[in-house]
C-alpha positions in Angstrom: -27.4 -15.6 5.3 -30.8 -14.7 4.0 -31.1 -11.6 1.9 -32.4 -8.5 3.7 -36.2 -8.1 3.3 -36.3 -4.3 3.2 -34.2 -1.4 2.2 -33.8 -0.5 5.9 -32.6 -4.0 6.8 -30.0 -3.8 4.0 -28.8 -0.4 5.1 -28.4 -1.7 8.7 -26.6 -4.9 7.4 -24.2 -2.8 5.3 -23.5 -0.6 8.3 -22.6 -3.6 10.4 -20.2 -4.5 7.6 -18.6 -1.1 7.9 -20.2 0.6 4.9 -22.5 3.6 5.4 -24.9 3.6 2.4 -27.4 6.4 1.8 -31.0 5.7 1.1 -30.6 6.0 -2.7 -27.7 3.5 -2.9 -29.3 1.1 -0.5 -32.5 1.1 -2.5 -30.6 0.5 -5.8 -28.7 -2.4 -4.2 -31.9 -3.9 -2.7 -33.7 -3.8 -6.1 -30.7 -5.3 -7.8 -30.5 -8.1 -5.3 -34.2 -8.8 -5.3 -34.8 -8.7 -9.0 -31.5 -10.3 -10.1 -30.4 -7.1 -12.0 -26.8 -6.0 -12.5 -26.1 -2.6 -11.0 -23.7 -0.1 -12.5 -22.1 2.3 -10.1 -20.4 5.4 -11.3 -18.8 8.2 -9.4 -15.5 10.0 -8.5 -12.5 7.9 -7.7 -12.3 6.8 -4.1 -16.0 7.2 -3.1 -16.5 3.6 -2.4 -17.8 1.9 -5.6 -15.6 -1.1 -5.3 -16.0 -1.3 -1.6 -19.8 -1.8 -2.1 -19.3 -5.2 -3.8 -16.7 -6.3 -1.2 -19.0 -5.5 1.7 -22.1 -7.0 0.0 -20.2 -10.2 -0.4 -19.1 -10.2 3.2 -22.5 -9.4 4.8 -24.4 -11.8 2.6 -21.9 -14.6 3.1 -21.2 -14.9 -0.6 -17.9 -15.4 -2.5 -16.5 -12.2 -4.0 -15.3 -12.8 -7.6 -13.5 -9.9 -9.1 -12.9 -9.2 -12.8 -10.5 -6.2 -13.0 -10.9 -4.6 -16.4 -8.0 -3.0 -18.3 -7.1 -1.9 -21.8 -6.7 -4.9 -24.0 -8.6 -7.5 -21.8 -10.0 -10.2 -23.9 -12.6 -13.0 -23.5 -10.1 -15.7 -22.6 -8.8 -13.7 -19.7 -12.4 -13.2 -18.4 -13.8 -16.7 -19.2 -11.2 -19.4 -19.1 -7.8 -20.4 -20.4 -6.4 -23.8 -21.3 -3.6 -25.2 -19.2 -1.3 -26.4 -22.1 1.7 -27.1 -19.9 -0.3 -29.5 -17.7 -1.8 -31.1 -20.7 1.6 -31.8 -22.3 2.9 -33.3 -19.1 -0.2 -35.5 -19.0 0.4 -36.6 -22.6 4.1 -37.5 -21.8 2.9 -39.6 -18.8 0.5 -41.6 -20.9 1.6 -44.8 -22.6 1.2 -45.3 -26.3 -1.6 -47.8 -25.5 -3.4 -45.3 -23.3 -3.2 -42.6 -26.0 -4.8 -45.0 -28.5 -7.7 -45.8 -26.2 -11.2 -44.7 -27.0 -11.4 -42.4 -24.0 -8.0 -40.7 -24.8 -9.7 -37.5 -26.0 -11.8 -37.2 -22.9 -8.7 -37.6 -20.8 -6.7 -35.1 -22.7 -9.4 -32.4 -22.9 -11.2 -32.8 -19.6 -12.1 -30.0 -17.2 -8.9 -30.5 -15.1 -7.0 -28.7 -17.9 -9.4 -25.7 -17.8 -8.3 -22.7 -15.8 -11.5 -20.9 -14.7 -11.4 -17.1 -14.9 -13.9 -14.8 -13.1 -16.9 -14.9 -15.5 -17.0 -18.7 -15.7 -16.4 -19.0 -12.0 -19.3 -16.6 -11.3 -21.7 -18.5 -13.6 -20.8 -21.8 -11.8 -21.2 -20.1 -8.4 -24.6 -18.5 -9.3 -26.3 -16.8 -6.3 -23.5 -17.9 -4.0 -21.3 -15.2 -5.4 -21.0 -11.4 -5.9 -19.4 -10.7 -9.2 -17.5 -7.4 -9.2 -16.7 -6.1 -12.7 -14.3 -3.3 -11.8 -13.6 -0.3 -14.0 -15.5 -1.5 -17.0 -14.8 1.8 -18.7 -11.2 0.7 -19.2 -12.2 -2.2 -21.5 -12.9 -1.8 -25.2 -16.1 -1.8 -27.1 -15.8 -5.4 -28.2 -15.4 -6.7 -24.6 -18.3 -4.6 -23.5 -20.5 -6.2 -26.1 -19.3 -9.7 -25.1 -20.0 -8.8 -21.4 -23.5 -7.7 -22.3 -24.3 -11.1 -23.9 -23.0 -12.9 -20.7 -25.1 -10.7 -18.4 -28.2 -11.3 -20.5 -28.5 -15.1 -19.8 -25.6 -16.1 -17.6 -24.9 -19.0 -19.8 -21.5 -20.0 -21.1 -21.5 -23.1 -23.4 -23.2 -25.8 -21.4 -22.7 -24.0 -18.1 -25.7 -22.0 -16.9 -26.5 -20.3 -13.6 -29.8 -21.4 -12.2 -29.9 -18.2 -10.2 -27.4 -15.5 -11.2 -24.9 -13.9 -8.9 -25.3 -10.3 -7.8 -23.3 -8.3 -10.4 -21.8 -5.0 -9.5 -20.1 -3.0 -12.3 -18.0 0.1 -11.6 -16.9 2.9 -13.9 -14.8 6.0 -13.4 -16.2 7.5 -16.7 -12.9 7.5 -18.5 -15.1 6.8 -21.6 -18.8 6.7 -22.1 -20.4 3.2 -21.9 -22.8 2.0 -24.5 -26.5 2.5 -24.0 -27.2 -1.2 -24.4 -25.1 -2.0 -21.3 -26.6 0.8 -19.3 -30.1 -0.4 -20.2 -29.3 -3.9 -19.0 -28.3 -2.5 -15.6 -29.7 -0.5 -12.7 -27.7 2.7 -12.3 -26.5 4.7 -9.3 -24.2 7.6 -9.1 -22.0 7.8 -5.9 -20.9 11.4 -5.2 -18.9 12.9 -2.4 -20.8 12.7 0.8 -21.8 15.7 2.9 -19.4 16.6 5.7 -21.5 15.1 8.4 -21.9 11.8 6.6 -18.2 11.7 5.8 -17.3 12.1 9.4 -19.6 9.2 10.3 -18.0 7.1 7.6 -14.5 7.8 9.0 -15.6 6.9 12.5 -17.2 3.7 11.3 -14.1 2.6 9.3 -11.7 3.9 11.9 -13.4 3.7 15.3 -10.2 4.5 17.2 -10.0 8.0 15.6 -11.2 10.8 17.9 -14.4 12.5 16.6 -12.8 15.9 16.9 -9.9 14.9 14.7 -12.2 13.2 12.2 -14.2 16.4 11.8 -11.1 18.5 11.3 -9.8 16.1 8.7 -13.1 16.0 6.8 -13.3 19.8 6.8 -9.8 20.1 5.4 -10.6 17.5 2.7 -13.7 19.4 1.6 -11.5 22.5 1.2 -9.1 20.4 -0.9 -11.9 19.4 -3.2 -12.7 23.0 -3.9 -9.2 23.6 -5.3 -8.3 22.9 -8.9 -6.6 19.6 -8.4 -5.9 17.0 -11.0 -6.8 14.2 -8.5 -9.2 15.5 -5.8 -9.2 13.2 -2.7 -11.9 10.7 -2.3 -13.4 9.2 0.8 -10.7 6.6 0.8 -8.1 9.3 1.2 -10.1 11.0 4.0 -10.0 7.7 5.9 -6.3 7.2 5.2 -5.5 10.7 6.4 -7.4 10.3 9.6 -5.8 6.9 10.2 -2.3 8.3 9.5 -2.7 11.3 11.8 -4.1 9.1 14.6 -1.3 6.6 14.2 1.3 9.4 14.6 -0.5 10.6 17.7 -1.8 13.8 16.3 -4.9 15.2 18.2 -5.2 18.3 16.0 -4.8 19.2 12.3 -2.6 22.2 11.8 -0.4 23.2 8.9 2.6 21.3 10.3 0.8 18.0 10.8 -0.9 18.4 7.4 2.4 19.0 5.6 4.0 16.0 7.3 1.2 13.7 6.2 0.0 15.1 2.8 1.1 11.9 1.1 -1.9 10.2 2.6 -4.4 12.4 0.9 -2.8 14.1 -2.1 -1.4 11.7 -4.7 -0.1 14.0 -7.5 3.1 16.0 -7.6 1.6 19.1 -9.1 -1.3 18.9 -6.7 1.1 18.8 -3.8 2.6 22.2 -4.8 -0.9 23.7 -5.1 -1.9 22.4 -1.7 1.3 23.3 0.1 0.8 26.9 -1.0 -2.5 27.0 0.8 -2.0 24.8 3.8 -2.7 27.4 6.4 -5.9 28.4 4.8 -6.9 24.7 4.3 -6.4 23.8 7.9 -7.6 27.0 9.5 -10.7 26.3 11.4 -10.5 22.7 10.4 
């Protein structure tokens, strides 16, 4: 589909895809899309950073290409790898006469032996793709420097994107990213939404959940975030908790229902003990 022509159109398009973006995020995405700029999204875990790229790909009719970063990732795993096993089978299948032919090298080192990884795939796809570089903060400094070079011209060897893909980078701030990468990107921080907006998000993602239950779940989650938890619940956990309670047929959120379903919203053993000690207070008036 054609790209939205205004920030408002993009906001409506994202909403139709099940993502409720505030004005600031929608503006940053609109500028990134219009000016071919990568966008770096930072924020707490579970606030919807990764989901932005998924929904953008869906509503724009583009292919989502995801590069999941992790400690020790190298350029081969991001660009391409060579299919040695297939090449050896091909060599064994060729006769001695064929191996001596002038085109033997082309046959043995052709593109059919190349295994594309996300970055090369995204450069080939160009503006028909959304490239999600997820949790870039988990990669090391060398990989970050290499990534900066790729994002500067979208050219890998003889392969060049005539029009670059939309690039969305996410970071949970486990380490500070270099200024050079930040300068290359637009930047937006995604924080926890206000209660009213979070209720709306729950109802958009889970339309079968009663509004009253959604409000009670959101109120309880906001109280959980005020506690000293190792892993405060994000919006994703709010949605999971509402979905779980609705699936179990709960129409209210009291201490009993909360205790039975805490695994949907609290994902740390020590945090569970802290929360269980305050369940009545957390769910009172929720």
